[in-house]
Every structure is written in C-alpha cells, then in structure tokens.
Backbone and ligand atoms as CSV (ligand in chain L), in Angstrom:
chain,resi,resn,atom,element,x,y,z
A,1,MET,N,N,0.765,-1.222,-0.014
A,1,MET,CA,C,0.111,-0.003,0.047
A,1,MET,C,C,0.903,1.291,-0.107
A,2,ASN,N,N,0.647,2.174,-0.888
A,2,ASN,CA,C,1.428,3.404,-0.827
A,2,ASN,C,C,1.139,4.313,0.288
A,3,ARG,N,N,1.930,5.200,0.539
A,3,ARG,CA,C,1.619,6.086,1.757
A,3,ARG,C,C,0.469,6.957,1.652
A,4,LYS,N,N,0.127,7.473,0.378
A,4,LYS,CA,C,-1.176,8.409,0.273
A,4,LYS,C,C,-2.349,7.505,0.690
A,5,LYS,N,N,-2.406,6.306,0.283
A,5,LYS,CA,C,-3.570,5.444,0.401
A,5,LYS,C,C,-3.591,4.970,1.826
A,6,TYR,N,N,-2.453,4.670,2.364
A,6,TYR,CA,C,-2.306,4.303,3.821
A,6,TYR,C,C,-2.807,5.440,4.862
A,7,LEU,N,N,-2.571,6.722,4.480
A,7,LEU,CA,C,-2.862,7.780,5.236
A,7,LEU,C,C,-4.484,8.132,5.043
A,8,GLU,N,N,-4.911,7.721,3.904
A,8,GLU,CA,C,-6.480,7.874,3.695
A,8,GLU,C,C,-7.128,6.989,4.609
A,9,GLU,N,N,-6.650,5.690,4.668
A,9,GLU,CA,C,-7.183,4.716,5.524
A,9,GLU,C,C,-7.145,5.067,7.055
A,10,VAL,N,N,-5.965,5.484,7.342
A,10,VAL,CA,C,-5.774,5.926,8.784
A,10,VAL,C,C,-6.845,7.117,9.055
A,11,LYS,N,N,-6.855,7.894,8.119
A,11,LYS,CA,C,-7.789,9.135,8.387
A,11,LYS,C,C,-9.239,8.712,8.613
A,12,LYS,N,N,-9.765,7.860,7.792
A,12,LYS,CA,C,-11.033,7.246,7.848
A,12,LYS,C,C,-11.227,6.594,9.192
A,13,LEU,N,N,-10.386,5.814,9.726
A,13,LEU,CA,C,-10.426,5.154,10.886
A,13,LEU,C,C,-10.459,6.247,12.069
A,14,LEU,N,N,-9.627,7.260,12.008
A,14,LEU,CA,C,-9.521,8.261,13.129
A,14,LEU,C,C,-10.909,9.037,13.155
A,15,LEU,N,N,-11.367,9.342,12.030
A,15,LEU,CA,C,-12.580,10.153,11.894
A,15,LEU,C,C,-13.777,9.360,12.477
A,16,LYS,N,N,-13.790,8.055,12.067
A,16,LYS,CA,C,-14.907,7.244,12.688
A,16,LYS,C,C,-14.956,7.128,14.156
A,17,ARG,N,N,-13.579,7.051,14.613
A,17,ARG,CA,C,-13.467,6.908,16.113
A,17,ARG,C,C,-13.767,8.288,16.822
A,18,LYS,N,N,-13.433,9.365,16.006
A,18,LYS,CA,C,-13.639,10.664,16.514
A,18,LYS,C,C,-15.108,10.896,16.779
A,19,SER,N,N,-15.948,10.455,15.818
A,19,SER,CA,C,-17.403,10.692,15.896
A,19,SER,C,C,-17.955,9.786,17.150
A,20,GLU,N,N,-17.580,8.742,17.159
A,20,GLU,CA,C,-17.944,7.791,18.348
A,20,GLU,C,C,-17.724,8.323,19.631
A,21,LEU,N,N,-16.434,8.966,19.818
A,21,LEU,CA,C,-16.031,9.454,21.044
A,21,LEU,C,C,-16.913,10.735,21.251
A,22,GLU,N,N,-17.252,11.695,20.192
A,22,GLU,CA,C,-18.080,12.765,20.349
A,22,GLU,C,C,-19.402,12.387,20.951
A,23,ASP,N,N,-19.890,11.217,20.431
A,23,ASP,CA,C,-21.175,10.789,20.975
A,23,ASP,C,C,-21.061,10.503,22.422
A,24,ILE,N,N,-19.960,9.638,22.807
A,24,ILE,CA,C,-19.829,9.341,24.133
A,24,ILE,C,C,-19.630,10.498,25.035
A,25,LEU,N,N,-18.847,11.397,24.647
A,25,LEU,CA,C,-18.424,12.660,25.433
A,25,LEU,C,C,-19.883,13.512,25.490
A,26,THR,N,N,-20.559,13.516,24.428
A,26,THR,CA,C,-21.816,14.324,24.559
A,26,THR,C,C,-22.745,13.774,25.653
A,27,THR,N,N,-22.859,12.450,25.690
A,27,THR,CA,C,-23.673,11.879,26.616
A,27,THR,C,C,-23.109,12.061,27.947
A,28,LEU,N,N,-21.788,11.888,28.181
A,28,LEU,CA,C,-21.083,12.060,29.425
A,28,LEU,C,C,-21.288,13.599,30.011
A,29,SER,N,N,-21.389,14.458,29.110
A,29,SER,CA,C,-21.354,15.890,29.436
A,29,SER,C,C,-22.661,16.393,29.807
A,30,LYS,N,N,-23.756,15.551,29.424
A,30,LYS,CA,C,-25.103,16.110,29.589
A,30,LYS,C,C,-25.510,16.449,30.897
A,31,GLU,N,N,-24.741,15.831,31.950
A,31,GLU,CA,C,-24.891,16.141,33.282
A,31,GLU,C,C,-24.520,17.501,33.631
A,32,SER,N,N,-23.321,17.766,32.992
A,32,SER,CA,C,-22.578,19.143,33.382
A,32,SER,C,C,-23.111,20.449,32.578
A,33,VAL,N,N,-24.017,20.275,31.468
A,33,VAL,CA,C,-24.401,21.403,30.784
A,33,VAL,C,C,-25.904,21.401,30.815
A,34,SER,N,N,-26.289,22.719,30.650
A,34,SER,CA,C,-27.968,22.799,30.674
A,34,SER,C,C,-28.521,22.236,29.353
A,35,ASP,N,N,-29.825,21.989,29.372
A,35,ASP,CA,C,-30.542,21.447,28.436
A,35,ASP,C,C,-30.483,22.492,27.051
A,36,ASP,N,N,-30.465,23.630,27.394
A,36,ASP,CA,C,-30.425,24.568,26.379
A,36,ASP,C,C,-29.182,24.413,25.420
A,37,GLN,N,N,-28.134,24.109,26.092
A,37,GLN,CA,C,-26.789,23.803,25.277
A,37,GLN,C,C,-26.882,22.630,24.412
A,38,VAL,N,N,-27.699,21.598,24.989
A,38,VAL,CA,C,-27.560,20.378,24.264
A,38,VAL,C,C,-28.600,20.324,23.211
A,39,LYS,N,N,-29.780,21.191,23.253
A,39,LYS,CA,C,-30.788,21.023,22.301
A,39,LYS,C,C,-30.446,21.001,20.899
A,40,ASP,N,N,-29.671,21.907,20.334
A,40,ASP,CA,C,-29.349,21.694,19.018
A,40,ASP,C,C,-27.866,21.607,18.873
A,41,LEU,N,N,-27.356,20.497,18.755
A,41,LEU,CA,C,-25.970,20.186,18.678
A,41,LEU,C,C,-25.277,20.443,17.375
A,42,GLY,N,N,-24.807,21.650,17.229
A,42,GLY,CA,C,-23.900,21.976,16.025
A,42,GLY,C,C,-22.515,21.850,16.468
A,43,ASP,N,N,-21.482,21.980,15.593
A,43,ASP,CA,C,-20.159,21.924,15.894
A,43,ASP,C,C,-19.729,22.888,17.013
A,44,GLN,N,N,-20.421,23.898,17.048
A,44,GLN,CA,C,-20.018,25.046,18.069
A,44,GLN,C,C,-20.439,24.461,19.463
A,45,ALA,N,N,-21.796,23.829,19.600
A,45,ALA,CA,C,-22.166,23.291,20.809
A,45,ALA,C,C,-21.320,22.203,21.157
A,46,ILE,N,N,-20.845,21.390,20.321
A,46,ILE,CA,C,-19.885,20.314,20.628
A,46,ILE,C,C,-18.586,20.860,21.113
A,47,SER,N,N,-18.025,21.908,20.563
A,47,SER,CA,C,-16.836,22.400,21.080
A,47,SER,C,C,-17.041,23.184,22.356
A,48,SER,N,N,-18.092,23.738,22.658
A,48,SER,CA,C,-18.333,24.362,24.080
A,48,SER,C,C,-18.578,23.327,25.075
A,49,ILE,N,N,-19.267,22.340,24.562
A,49,ILE,CA,C,-19.261,21.059,25.466
A,49,ILE,C,C,-17.821,20.467,25.923
A,50,MET,N,N,-16.930,20.429,24.733
A,50,MET,CA,C,-15.809,19.926,24.993
A,50,MET,C,C,-14.928,20.769,26.045
A,51,GLU,N,N,-15.194,22.049,26.033
A,51,GLU,CA,C,-14.653,22.983,26.858
A,51,GLU,C,C,-14.960,22.642,28.321
A,52,SER,N,N,-16.254,22.370,28.464
A,52,SER,CA,C,-16.802,22.076,29.827
A,52,SER,C,C,-16.200,20.787,30.299
A,53,ILE,N,N,-16.099,19.821,29.523
A,53,ILE,CA,C,-15.564,18.670,29.942
A,53,ILE,C,C,-14.135,18.809,30.352
A,54,ARG,N,N,-13.461,19.552,29.575
A,54,ARG,CA,C,-11.961,19.643,29.970
A,54,ARG,C,C,-11.863,20.124,31.397
A,55,GLY,N,N,-12.809,21.007,31.819
A,55,GLY,CA,C,-12.637,21.515,33.246
A,55,GLY,C,C,-13.176,20.376,34.310
A,56,SER,N,N,-14.129,19.510,33.938
A,56,SER,CA,C,-14.732,18.780,34.845
A,56,SER,C,C,-14.467,17.331,34.788
A,57,TYR,N,N,-14.029,16.852,33.669
A,57,TYR,CA,C,-13.693,15.339,33.428
A,57,TYR,C,C,-12.229,15.124,33.250
A,58,GLN,N,N,-11.885,14.102,33.854
A,58,GLN,CA,C,-10.376,13.651,33.440
A,58,GLN,C,C,-10.541,12.155,33.085
A,59,ASN,N,N,-11.417,11.968,31.993
A,59,ASN,CA,C,-11.761,10.666,31.492
A,59,ASN,C,C,-10.817,10.087,30.391
A,60,THR,N,N,-10.777,8.762,30.421
A,60,THR,CA,C,-9.922,8.183,29.073
A,60,THR,C,C,-10.553,8.494,27.747
A,61,GLU,N,N,-11.797,8.695,27.774
A,61,GLU,CA,C,-12.390,9.008,26.374
A,61,GLU,C,C,-11.989,10.422,25.926
A,62,TYR,N,N,-11.952,11.289,26.802
A,62,TYR,CA,C,-11.532,12.741,26.559
A,62,TYR,C,C,-9.986,12.803,26.104
A,63,GLU,N,N,-9.176,11.846,26.719
A,63,GLU,CA,C,-7.775,11.835,26.474
A,63,GLU,C,C,-7.592,11.128,25.082
A,64,GLU,N,N,-8.410,10.220,24.753
A,64,GLU,CA,C,-8.310,9.566,23.554
A,64,GLU,C,C,-8.733,10.423,22.437
A,65,TYR,N,N,-9.730,11.337,22.711
A,65,TYR,CA,C,-10.275,12.259,21.667
A,65,TYR,C,C,-9.176,13.367,21.354
A,66,THR,N,N,-8.426,13.816,22.452
A,66,THR,CA,C,-7.551,14.719,22.047
A,66,THR,C,C,-6.397,14.132,21.300
A,67,ARG,N,N,-5.989,12.860,21.576
A,67,ARG,CA,C,-4.983,12.116,20.663
A,67,ARG,C,C,-5.443,12.031,19.312
A,68,ILE,N,N,-6.654,11.731,19.152
A,68,ILE,CA,C,-7.248,11.589,17.747
A,68,ILE,C,C,-7.035,12.980,16.919
A,69,ILE,N,N,-7.537,14.080,17.587
A,69,ILE,CA,C,-7.389,15.279,17.085
A,69,ILE,C,C,-6.040,15.650,16.694
A,70,THR,N,N,-5.042,15.219,17.541
A,70,THR,CA,C,-3.473,15.598,17.246
A,70,THR,C,C,-3.143,14.545,16.062
A,71,ALA,N,N,-3.538,13.334,16.110
A,71,ALA,CA,C,-3.260,12.519,14.934
A,71,ALA,C,C,-3.768,12.898,13.664
A,72,LEU,N,N,-5.003,13.366,13.648
A,72,LEU,CA,C,-5.667,13.869,12.313
A,72,LEU,C,C,-4.832,15.065,11.870
A,73,LYS,N,N,-4.414,16.083,12.754
A,73,LYS,CA,C,-3.705,17.171,12.408
A,73,LYS,C,C,-2.371,16.644,11.787
A,74,ALA,N,N,-1.659,15.698,12.293
A,74,ALA,CA,C,-0.483,15.165,11.860
A,74,ALA,C,C,-0.596,14.482,10.448
A,75,VAL,N,N,-1.856,13.869,10.119
A,75,VAL,CA,C,-1.991,13.238,8.955
A,75,VAL,C,C,-2.125,14.452,7.945
A,76,ASP,N,N,-2.783,15.584,8.148
A,76,ASP,CA,C,-2.992,16.693,7.349
A,76,ASP,C,C,-1.511,17.487,7.134
A,77,GLU,N,N,-0.778,17.405,8.050
A,77,GLU,CA,C,0.482,18.092,8.044
A,77,GLU,C,C,1.665,17.194,7.571
A,78,GLY,N,N,1.359,15.970,7.234
A,78,GLY,CA,C,2.139,15.104,6.701
A,78,GLY,C,C,3.321,14.473,7.645
A,79,THR,N,N,2.908,14.826,8.985
A,79,THR,CA,C,3.949,14.320,9.963
A,79,THR,C,C,3.564,12.989,10.728
A,80,TYR,N,N,2.546,12.425,10.210
A,80,TYR,CA,C,1.832,11.324,10.885
A,80,TYR,C,C,2.740,10.069,10.943
A,81,GLY,N,N,2.776,9.423,12.079
A,81,GLY,CA,C,3.786,8.313,12.055
A,81,GLY,C,C,5.109,8.724,12.559
A,82,ILE,N,N,5.418,9.902,12.863
A,82,ILE,CA,C,6.605,10.407,13.355
A,82,ILE,C,C,6.557,10.754,14.828
A,83,CYS,N,N,7.403,10.239,15.583
A,83,CYS,CA,C,7.414,10.470,17.152
A,83,CYS,C,C,7.641,11.987,17.274
A,84,ILE,N,N,6.679,12.555,18.172
A,84,ILE,CA,C,6.812,13.964,18.450
A,84,ILE,C,C,8.025,14.268,19.337
A,85,ASP,N,N,8.541,13.396,20.064
A,85,ASP,CA,C,9.630,13.567,20.923
A,85,ASP,C,C,10.995,13.454,20.253
A,86,CYS,N,N,11.127,12.293,19.653
A,86,CYS,CA,C,12.508,11.952,19.218
A,86,CYS,C,C,12.553,12.102,17.576
A,87,GLU,N,N,11.439,12.400,16.929
A,87,GLU,CA,C,11.270,12.574,15.590
A,87,GLU,C,C,11.694,11.469,14.766
A,88,GLN,N,N,11.663,10.229,15.308
A,88,GLN,CA,C,11.974,9.033,14.568
A,88,GLN,C,C,10.592,8.271,14.201
A,89,PRO,N,N,10.671,7.600,13.093
A,89,PRO,CA,C,9.509,6.882,12.633
A,89,PRO,C,C,8.920,6.029,13.744
A,90,ILE,N,N,7.555,5.969,13.975
A,90,ILE,CA,C,6.924,4.970,14.916
A,90,ILE,C,C,6.722,3.660,14.186
A,91,SER,N,N,7.060,2.471,14.790
A,91,SER,CA,C,6.786,1.289,14.104
A,91,SER,C,C,5.463,1.111,13.556
A,92,GLU,N,N,5.453,0.366,12.310
A,92,GLU,CA,C,3.915,0.070,11.757
A,92,GLU,C,C,3.163,-0.733,12.708
A,93,LYS,N,N,3.723,-1.659,13.480
A,93,LYS,CA,C,3.172,-2.484,14.303
A,93,LYS,C,C,2.416,-1.741,15.484
A,94,ARG,N,N,3.137,-0.749,15.924
A,94,ARG,CA,C,2.494,0.143,16.909
A,94,ARG,C,C,1.402,0.826,16.455
A,95,LEU,N,N,1.563,1.487,15.230
A,95,LEU,CA,C,0.518,2.347,14.591
A,95,LEU,C,C,-0.799,1.439,14.268
A,96,LYS,N,N,-0.402,0.185,14.020
A,96,LYS,CA,C,-1.559,-0.731,13.619
A,96,LYS,C,C,-2.552,-0.850,14.973
A,97,PHE,N,N,-1.891,-1.032,16.050
A,97,PHE,CA,C,-2.604,-1.253,17.260
A,97,PHE,C,C,-2.960,0.169,17.842
A,98,TYR,N,N,-2.289,1.115,17.615
A,98,TYR,CA,C,-2.574,2.476,18.254
A,98,TYR,C,C,-2.405,3.498,17.161
A,99,PRO,N,N,-3.584,3.513,16.305
A,99,PRO,CA,C,-3.509,4.445,15.178
A,99,PRO,C,C,-3.330,5.929,15.609
A,100,ASP,N,N,-3.668,6.191,16.888
A,100,ASP,CA,C,-3.587,7.675,17.389
A,100,ASP,C,C,-2.220,7.943,18.096
A,101,ALA,N,N,-1.413,7.002,18.021
A,101,ALA,CA,C,-0.033,7.150,18.751
A,101,ALA,C,C,0.791,8.280,18.053
A,102,CYS,N,N,1.250,9.151,19.060
A,102,CYS,CA,C,1.898,10.269,18.503
A,102,CYS,C,C,3.519,10.148,19.109
A,103,ARG,N,N,3.727,9.013,19.731
A,103,ARG,CA,C,5.200,8.900,20.196
A,103,ARG,C,C,5.468,7.383,19.940
A,104,CYS,N,N,6.856,7.169,19.670
A,104,CYS,CA,C,7.387,5.918,19.667
A,104,CYS,C,C,7.164,5.268,21.041
A,105,LEU,N,N,7.357,3.926,21.031
A,105,LEU,CA,C,7.341,3.012,22.226
A,105,LEU,C,C,8.182,3.496,23.217
A,106,ALA,N,N,9.368,3.887,22.934
A,106,ALA,CA,C,10.523,4.097,23.865
A,106,ALA,C,C,10.098,5.474,24.558
A,107,CYS,N,N,9.747,6.453,23.741
A,107,CYS,CA,C,9.359,7.825,24.354
A,107,CYS,C,C,8.118,7.750,25.146
A,108,GLN,N,N,7.192,6.907,24.591
A,108,GLN,CA,C,5.868,6.774,25.501
A,108,GLN,C,C,6.108,6.148,26.900
A,109,GLU,N,N,7.078,5.201,26.912
A,109,GLU,CA,C,7.524,4.541,28.099
A,109,GLU,C,C,8.302,5.539,29.068
A,110,ALA,N,N,9.011,6.306,28.445
A,110,ALA,CA,C,9.830,7.236,29.228
A,110,ALA,C,C,8.799,8.298,29.733
A,111,LEU,N,N,7.910,8.692,29.076
A,111,LEU,CA,C,6.975,9.660,29.539
A,111,LEU,C,C,6.124,9.153,30.778
A,112,GLU,N,N,5.707,7.793,30.611
A,112,GLU,CA,C,4.921,7.294,31.665
A,112,GLU,C,C,5.729,7.105,33.016
A,113,GLU,N,N,6.978,6.759,32.834
A,113,GLU,CA,C,7.771,6.650,33.899
A,113,GLU,C,C,8.028,8.011,34.526
A,114,PHE,N,N,8.005,9.069,33.761
A,114,PHE,CA,C,8.206,10.418,34.315
A,114,PHE,C,C,7.130,10.843,35.130
A,115,LYS,N,N,5.796,10.474,34.552
A,115,LYS,CA,C,4.574,10.835,35.291
A,115,LYS,C,C,4.459,10.235,36.580
A,116,GLN,N,N,5.015,9.007,36.882
A,116,GLN,CA,C,4.793,8.275,38.193
A,116,GLN,C,C,5.452,8.919,39.333
L,1,ZN,ZN,ZN,10.347,8.723,20.211
C-alpha cells in the first residue's frame, strides 16, 4: 500500500473513532451542561461542551479524543507516524494497534515513567 492510500485509511479510521467519541462525550457531558446547550448540537455546541468537559472530566475518552485530534492534524501536515519527541518513525506494528499514537514506544514509556 502506498503512503497516500495508507494515510487515507488511517484518516477514515480516526474520523470514525472521533465521531464515536463525540457521541460518548456528549452523553457524558449532559450532566454538566444545561438542556439549552444540548438542544441543537452543532459543531459549536460540541466544542463548547468539550470546553466544559476539559474542566470537569479527566476521563480516558477525552484523552483519546485529544490524541485523535492530534493524529488527524499530523495526517494533514504530513507528520503522521513520526514520534513528536525523538522525531523517529513510529513502528508500523505500533500504529496498527494504536493509530492515534504520536510517540514511539520508547518515548511513550519514558513519559509514563516520568509521570509516576
Ligand atoms: Zn520517540
């Protein structure tokens, strides 16, 4: 598969997951926003909901959502699959399991160690 085609596939996958997560996050956030805000969900309403989630939720869905946004941006900028820390290519195997990965395994492990 050539790179262009590969990136199209990745993008499709990421966009699908992004809309799933938007649904989950919208449901999760209904408790924290008023009915008026939820009534007609345009992009703007979603982004304001995301703002409110950022303040009140520390959930894995939101973290995944932000990783997907970052990955989609990287696809558009042509930097997808490059580790943001060491700038080395991320292994294909890792990207297959974690299409939203923005770090190689070594950098990810280093980061998690740092957090503990
Ligand atoms: Zn790295």
